[in-house]
C-alpha positions, 0 to 999 in steps of 0.5 A, a space after each residue: 681598702 687598707 691604709 697603714 702606718 708603722 715606724 718601719 715601713 712608714 705609710 702604706 696603701 693596700 687594697 683590691 678592685 674586686 667586684 662582686 654583685 648578687 641580684 635576685 631576678 625571679 625570671 620565668 622561662 617556661 618551666 625554669 625560674 632563674 632565681 638569682 645571679 652572682 657576678 664577680 670580677 677580679 682584675 689583674 695580670 690574669 683577670 677572672 670573671 665568674 657568673 653563677 646562677 641559681 635555677 629552679 625547675 618545677 614540674 607538677 609536684 616535683 621541684 628541683 633547684 641548682 645553686 651556683 651553676 656558672 661559667 668562669 672566664 680567665 683572661 691573661 696576656 699571651 707570652 708571645 703576644 699572639 693569643 686567641 684574642 690578639 695579645 690576650 688568651 681567654 679560657 672558659 671553664 664551666 663551674 659545677 653547682 655548689 648545691 643541688 636540692 629537690 622536693 616532692 609532694 606526691 600522694 605516695 612519696 613526699 619529702 626532699 633531699 640535697 647534695 652540697 659540694 665544697 671542694 673535696 667534700 660532698 654532703 648529702 641528705 635525704 628525707 622521704 615518706 613512702 606511704 607509711 614508711 619514712 626514709 632518712 639518710 645523711 652522708 659526708 664524703 671527703 675525697 681528699 685528706 690533709 695528709 693523703 691527697 688520694 685518701 678518702 673518709 666517709 660518715 653515713 647514717 641510714 634510718 627507717 621509720 615505720 608504724 609501731 611494732 608492739 614489744 610488750 609492756 607498752 613499748 613499741 619499735 618504730 625505727 631501725 637504722 645504722 651508722 658507718 664511718 670509714 677512716 674516722 674514729 670517735 671522740 666520746 668527750 667531744 660528742 658529750 660536749 655536743 649533747 646540749 646542741 642535740 648531737 645525739 639526735 642528729 647522729 642517730 636519726 637525722 630526720 631534718 637533713 638541712 638542720 642536722 647538716 649544719 650541726 654535723 658538718 661543723 663538728 664532724 671532725 671533732 665528733 668523728 676525727 680522721 683516723 686512717 684504717 679505722 671503722 666506726 659501725 653500729 645499729 640504732 633503734 627508735 623505741 616508744 612507750 605509752 598511748 600516743 607515744 608520749 615517750 620516745 627513745 633513740 638508742 645506738 651502740 657504735 664500736 670503733 675498731 681498731 681504736 677500741 672504743 664502745 659508745 652508747 648514744 641515746 636521745 629521749 623525748 618525753 611530752 606529758 601528759 598529752 603531746 597535743 596539750 603538753 604540761 612537761 616537755 623533756 629532751 634528754 641526750 645521753 652518752 656512755 663510752 667505754 675504753 677497755 684499753 685505757 680502763 675508763 668509763 664516761 657517762 654523760 647526760 644533758 637536758 636541753 630545749 625542755 619546758 614546764 607549763 610552756 614557759 619555764 625553761 629546764 636545763 641541766 647536766 650530769 657526768 660520771 668519769 671512772 678510771 679502773 686503772 690501778 697504776 695511775 690516776 687519770 687526769 680530768 676529762 675536758 667534759 668535767 673541766 668544762 662542766 658547770 656543776 660545783 667543784 664539790 660535785 
């Protein structure tokens, strides 16, 4: 409801009679549970009624949930007055679900995954433990682009975690994977600004699909902007050191072609002296970006979610920007302009 006044139009009244209801049901029908119902009505010359349900199916250790599956009814006045229901035409449309999710708690396989559908964007995540091997995957697919309705873009990561393989000197390899993006480039400065939010960890080893999806979906077009004909690809690895893996490093090297950028991402976690009784907990995300064409080098590090003695919070940032061009001085990057460091740093 809107009531407005202006010297031009005088007093005006605007609003709508739309109705939206949402109710938790918890209705059990055998193996099915109808968790929630959503009802919306939009009156007008063309009236629309939508009913969506959230349904859960439980079969032993397997649980699946369908969110937003529904039916849409559209009623309109027939132009010739001879519609399917007297003077009205009625159209029924099945509404696809907004999200599908599953969880499995078996003796051999345990974990879960999801697929979210939002218009022309599909977001999927998977995290499974099969015996002693962990499989983590995440993907965002756009089936239509702003300047090309028939185009597409892909961002995907796939990683495997396995029992540590000794490398010598206390180091061990505990994970391998890779990153692939099609028709997308990479914005190193945007990624650097996201390090404090755990961007490097989310990109390299998305072990929590739901948590990492919130971060990556919201920032994907900034971290990996749309760029037709460009490919971003690179390997990632997880390396640990020390008894009980007190230090773990996730490292990835990605190349963007033909954009011509090389980016090294790192996420380091140190829990000292014992993960079960930590005195010092450090989380450090790092980024190094080399642009040979521009002759620039960017190195950034952010300390976040870190604590000393469990109560003292630790945080900090460091940045280095180097221009190798001899014919001009590059302008400061967004990162350095937004840095909290003193101007003399």
